[in-house]
Every structure is written in C-alpha cells, then in structure tokens.
C-alpha positions as CSV (number, residue, x, y, z in Angstrom):
1,X,-7.2,-15.1,6.6
2,X,-4.8,-12.2,6.2
3,X,-4.3,-9.9,3.2
4,X,-0.9,-8.5,2.2
5,X,-2.3,-5.2,0.9
6,X,1.0,-4.0,-0.6
7,X,3.8,-6.1,-2.2
8,X,5.9,-6.1,-5.4
9,X,5.7,-9.5,-6.8
10,X,6.8,-8.4,-10.3
11,X,10.3,-7.5,-9.0
12,X,13.2,-9.7,-10.1
13,X,13.6,-10.8,-6.4
14,X,10.7,-13.2,-7.1
15,X,11.5,-14.2,-10.7
16,X,12.6,-17.7,-10.0
17,X,10.2,-18.9,-7.3
18,X,7.0,-16.8,-7.4
19,X,4.9,-20.0,-7.3
20,X,6.6,-21.1,-4.1
21,X,6.2,-17.6,-2.6
22,X,2.5,-17.6,-3.3
23,X,2.1,-21.1,-2.0
24,X,4.0,-20.2,1.2
25,X,1.7,-17.2,1.7
26,X,-1.3,-19.4,1.5
27,X,0.2,-22.0,3.9
28,X,0.6,-19.1,6.4
29,X,-3.0,-18.0,6.0
30,X,-2.4,-15.1,3.6
31,X,-5.3,-15.5,1.3
32,X,-5.0,-12.4,-0.9
33,X,-2.3,-10.0,-2.1
34,X,-2.0,-6.8,-4.0
35,X,1.1,-6.4,-6.2
36,X,1.9,-2.8,-6.6
37,X,2.9,-0.9,-9.7
38,X,5.8,1.5,-9.5
39,X,6.6,2.2,-13.2
40,X,4.0,2.5,-15.9
41,X,6.6,1.0,-18.3
42,X,6.4,-2.2,-16.2
43,X,2.6,-2.3,-15.7
44,X,2.1,-5.2,-18.1
45,X,4.3,-7.3,-15.9
46,X,2.5,-6.3,-12.8
47,X,-0.8,-7.0,-14.3
48,X,0.4,-10.4,-15.6
49,X,1.2,-11.5,-12.1
50,X,-2.3,-10.6,-11.0
51,X,-3.9,-12.4,-13.9
52,X,-1.9,-15.5,-13.1
53,X,-3.4,-16.0,-9.7
54,X,-7.0,-15.8,-8.6
55,X,-6.2,-14.3,-5.2
56,X,-3.8,-11.6,-6.4
57,X,-4.8,-8.1,-7.6
58,X,-2.7,-5.2,-8.7
59,X,-2.5,-1.4,-8.9
60,X,-1.4,1.1,-11.6
61,X,0.8,4.0,-10.8
62,X,4.2,5.7,-10.7
63,X,6.3,5.8,-7.6
64,X,7.6,9.2,-6.6
65,X,11.1,8.0,-7.3
66,X,10.2,7.7,-10.9
67,X,8.2,10.9,-11.3
68,X,11.1,12.7,-13.1
69,X,11.0,10.2,-15.9
70,X,7.5,8.5,-15.8
71,X,5.5,11.0,-13.8
72,X,2.0,11.8,-15.0
73,X,0.9,15.3,-15.9
74,X,-2.7,14.2,-16.3
75,X,-4.9,11.3,-15.2
76,X,-5.9,10.0,-18.6
77,X,-3.4,7.1,-19.0
78,X,-3.9,6.0,-15.4
79,X,-7.6,5.9,-15.9
80,X,-7.3,3.9,-19.1
81,X,-5.0,1.3,-17.6
82,X,-7.2,1.0,-14.5
83,X,-10.1,-0.2,-16.7
84,X,-9.3,-3.9,-15.9
85,X,-10.9,-6.1,-13.4
86,X,-7.6,-7.0,-11.7
87,X,-6.7,-3.4,-11.1
88,X,-8.0,-2.4,-7.6
89,X,-6.0,0.7,-6.8
90,X,-4.2,3.8,-8.1
91,X,-0.5,4.1,-7.1
92,X,1.8,3.8,-5.5
93,X,2.2,7.6,-5.7
94,X,3.1,10.4,-3.3
95,X,6.1,12.4,-2.1
96,X,9.6,11.2,-1.1
97,X,11.9,14.0,0.0
98,X,14.4,11.7,1.7
99,X,16.1,10.3,-1.4
100,X,15.1,13.1,-3.8
101,X,15.4,10.7,-6.8
102,X,13.0,13.0,-8.7
103,X,12.4,16.7,-8.7
104,X,9.9,17.8,-6.1
105,X,7.7,19.6,-8.5
106,X,7.5,16.5,-10.8
107,X,6.5,14.5,-7.7
108,X,3.8,17.0,-6.8
109,X,2.4,17.1,-10.3
110,X,2.3,13.3,-10.7
111,X,0.8,12.9,-7.3
112,X,-2.1,15.3,-8.1
113,X,-2.7,13.4,-11.4
114,X,-3.0,10.1,-9.5
115,X,-5.5,11.8,-7.1
116,X,-7.5,12.8,-10.1
117,X,-7.4,9.3,-11.4
118,X,-8.5,7.9,-8.1
119,X,-11.5,10.3,-8.1
120,X,-12.5,9.4,-11.6
121,X,-12.2,5.6,-11.2
122,X,-13.5,5.4,-7.6
123,X,-10.4,3.3,-6.8
124,X,-8.4,3.9,-3.6
125,X,-5.2,6.0,-3.8
126,X,-2.1,4.1,-2.5
127,X,0.2,6.8,-1.0
128,X,3.9,6.7,-0.3
129,X,5.2,9.5,2.0
130,X,8.7,10.0,3.3
131,X,10.2,13.2,4.9
132,X,7.3,15.2,3.4
133,X,4.7,15.1,6.2
134,X,3.6,18.8,6.2
135,X,3.3,19.0,2.4
136,X,1.7,15.6,2.1
137,X,-1.0,16.6,4.7
138,X,-1.6,19.9,2.9
139,X,-2.1,18.2,-0.5
140,X,-4.3,15.5,0.9
141,X,-6.6,17.9,2.6
142,X,-6.6,20.5,-0.2
143,X,-7.4,17.9,-2.8
144,X,-10.1,16.3,-0.6
145,X,-11.8,19.6,-0.1
146,X,-11.8,20.2,-3.8
147,X,-13.4,16.8,-4.4
148,X,-13.5,13.7,-2.2
149,X,-11.5,10.5,-2.8
150,X,-10.4,7.5,-0.7
151,X,-7.1,5.8,-0.1
152,X,-4.4,4.4,2.2
153,X,-1.2,5.6,3.6
154,X,1.0,2.6,2.9
155,X,4.0,1.4,5.0
156,X,3.3,4.1,7.5
157,X,6.4,5.5,9.2
158,X,5.6,9.2,9.4
159,X,4.6,11.3,12.3
160,X,1.3,11.5,14.2
161,X,0.2,14.8,12.5
162,X,0.2,13.1,9.1
163,X,-1.7,10.1,10.5
164,X,-4.3,12.4,11.9
165,X,-4.6,14.3,8.6
166,X,-5.1,11.1,6.7
167,X,-7.7,9.7,9.1
168,X,-9.6,13.0,9.0
169,X,-10.3,12.5,5.3
170,X,-11.3,8.9,5.7
171,X,-8.0,7.2,4.7
172,X,-6.8,3.9,6.0
173,X,-3.3,3.4,7.6
174,X,-1.3,0.3,6.6
175,X,1.6,-1.0,8.7
176,X,4.5,-3.0,7.5
177,X,7.3,-4.9,9.1
178,X,8.7,-1.6,10.4
179,X,6.1,-2.1,13.2
180,X,8.2,-4.9,14.6
181,X,11.6,-3.0,14.6
182,X,13.1,-2.3,17.9
183,X,13.4,1.5,17.4
184,X,9.9,1.9,15.9
185,X,8.2,3.1,19.2
186,X,6.6,6.1,17.6
187,X,5.1,3.9,14.8
188,X,3.7,1.5,17.4
189,X,2.3,4.5,19.4
190,X,0.5,5.7,16.2
191,X,-0.8,2.2,15.5
192,X,-2.3,2.1,18.9
193,X,-4.3,5.2,18.2
194,X,-5.6,4.3,14.7
195,X,-9.3,3.3,14.8
196,X,-9.6,-0.5,14.3
197,X,-11.8,0.0,11.2
198,X,-9.0,1.9,9.4
199,X,-6.1,-0.6,9.9
200,X,-4.4,-2.6,7.2
201,X,-1.3,-4.8,7.1
202,X,1.3,-5.3,4.4
203,X,4.8,-6.5,3.7
204,X,6.1,-4.1,1.0
205,X,8.0,-7.2,-0.1
206,X,10.7,-7.7,-1.1
207,X,11.7,-4.9,1.3
208,X,11.4,-4.4,5.1
209,X,11.2,-8.0,6.3
210,X,9.8,-8.0,9.9
211,X,11.5,-9.5,12.9
212,X,12.2,-12.4,13.1
213,X,13.1,-12.4,9.3
214,X,14.8,-9.0,9.2
215,X,17.7,-9.0,6.8
216,X,16.1,-11.6,4.5
217,X,14.1,-11.1,1.4
218,X,10.6,-10.2,2.5
219,X,7.6,-12.1,1.1
220,X,3.8,-12.1,1.7
221,X,4.0,-15.0,4.1
222,X,5.9,-12.8,6.6
223,X,2.9,-10.4,7.0
224,X,1.8,-12.8,9.8
225,X,4.6,-11.3,12.0
226,X,3.4,-7.7,11.4
227,X,-0.2,-8.8,12.1
228,X,0.9,-10.5,15.4
229,X,2.6,-7.3,16.5
230,X,-0.4,-5.2,15.6
231,X,-2.7,-7.6,17.4
232,X,-0.6,-7.2,20.5
233,X,-0.7,-3.4,20.2
234,X,-4.5,-3.4,19.8
235,X,-5.2,-6.0,22.5
236,X,-6.8,-8.4,20.0
237,X,-6.4,-12.1,19.3
238,X,-4.5,-13.0,16.1
239,X,-7.8,-14.3,14.6
240,X,-9.7,-11.1,15.4
241,X,-7.0,-9.0,14.0
242,X,-6.9,-11.1,10.8
243,X,-10.7,-10.8,10.4
244,X,-10.6,-7.1,11.1
245,X,-7.9,-6.2,8.6
246,X,-9.3,-8.5,6.0
247,X,-12.8,-6.9,6.3
248,X,-11.1,-3.5,6.1
249,X,-9.2,-4.5,3.0
250,X,-12.3,-5.6,1.1
251,X,-14.2,-2.5,2.1
252,X,-11.5,-0.2,0.8
253,X,-10.4,-2.2,-2.2
254,X,-14.0,-2.9,-3.2
255,X,-13.2,-4.1,-6.8
256,X,-11.4,-7.1,-5.3
257,X,-13.7,-10.0,-4.8
258,X,-13.6,-12.0,-1.6
259,X,-13.4,-15.8,-2.2
260,X,-16.4,-17.8,-1.2
C-alpha cells in the first residue's frame, strides 16, 4: 500500500466527488491519506473529512500565505486543536518568499509558534519552504538546538543545502509530482541522496499533478506515479518502495494507526 502524506481534500476542488476520489485512491493501492490544514478558520472542515473516513487523518496549522491574517503568535490554539485522535501533524507552516502573500516577519513568528506546538504535542511539523532556503535552514537548526522536534519537508523542491539541514535534525523529505517533471533534475538528484528511511511521497492535491496527469486536477490516486519515479531513482521495485514509504509514514506520524 501507498500513503499520500499530504493532500487538501477539504478544498472546493473535491466538493462534488470526494467519495469517488477516495475510492479511486483505494483502487490504486493508496491505503491512507493526510488532509492538510492551511487556515485555522477552516479547520473544522478539514477535521470533518478525516472523521468521515477511517483511513484519512488530518493536521492543524496555518500556511505561510495566511500568516498575515491567521498567523499564530503562540502555540496555545494549535495545541488545543491538536488534542483530537484524527490530528496527526502540525502545519502546514513555514516560509514562502516567492509569492510574499504575507509579511516575512509574520511568517517567521507563526512558524516558530508551530514549532513550539510540535514540541509540546510530540506531533511532526509539516513544513512548506519556497525561496527561503537559507533562513529556513537557520530556523530549523536554531530551534532544534533549543529543544528537539520532528517533522517533514513537504513537496520538496528546494536546494541540496536545505535537504541536508533537514536531514541533519532528523527530518523526513516528502516528494510530490514535481519529481516527475521534465525540468526537475535537481529534485531527482536530491531524492537519490536522501536515505531510504527518510523518504515520503505525496500529491499536494489538488495541485501539481504528476506526469502523465499533469494539467489535470491532482488527487491521491496519482501518488502512484510519483512513487514509481522515486522507485526508479532509488533502484527499488514498486512494492518495495511502497512498503518503505508506508513504514516511514507510520513511524513519523505515529498517532495514525495502521490498519490490520
């Protein structure tokens, strides 16, 4: 079985056919999913999706794009909302200096609040990073030295130095459909170097559909294409890659319960 470790099933893109989307995922061997929170104001909807399906979990957090409006100054609210058996991670959070939808200082402050929540709850931090490699690496290291925490760099498309910094503090690296894109040679080179025990796969659905579905709405079933590319890069069979990344998922997201 495969796990889609990062998707957004509460988005309107899935409003009319979510049951079919989940069924197609299962038919393609995707046995578990995590639907990711991007706005605290929408958390109830995110949690409702997870509560609806036995094999779907969720996170709680504020995307850096929303940090200017919903960014957290302290960890308290995140900790309170994470006290639910379906919540398995904190985020997504992080830094995005490409779009600059929120002030950088608001992003930094909210990111640190999420790190504090991850420490307090013991849940993994789900990190988004774009065009912020140096500062991201610095914050990850500085905060880890202050007090350890665990997490994952989701939808990894940054440079090798950030991958190394994340791996140094015990983070996992998750690859999305970007891994299949023709111009993603650097991402594939980084994937080749990530230790097998730190690999995850995801869709980031409804975004970033992998080849051969690029340009379509992404959905969890399509994670099989990313997994196939990653298996080729690592010199593994599809079954071995699926077993590896699934074991990694349940090790990191330890509140999620593997089906019997």
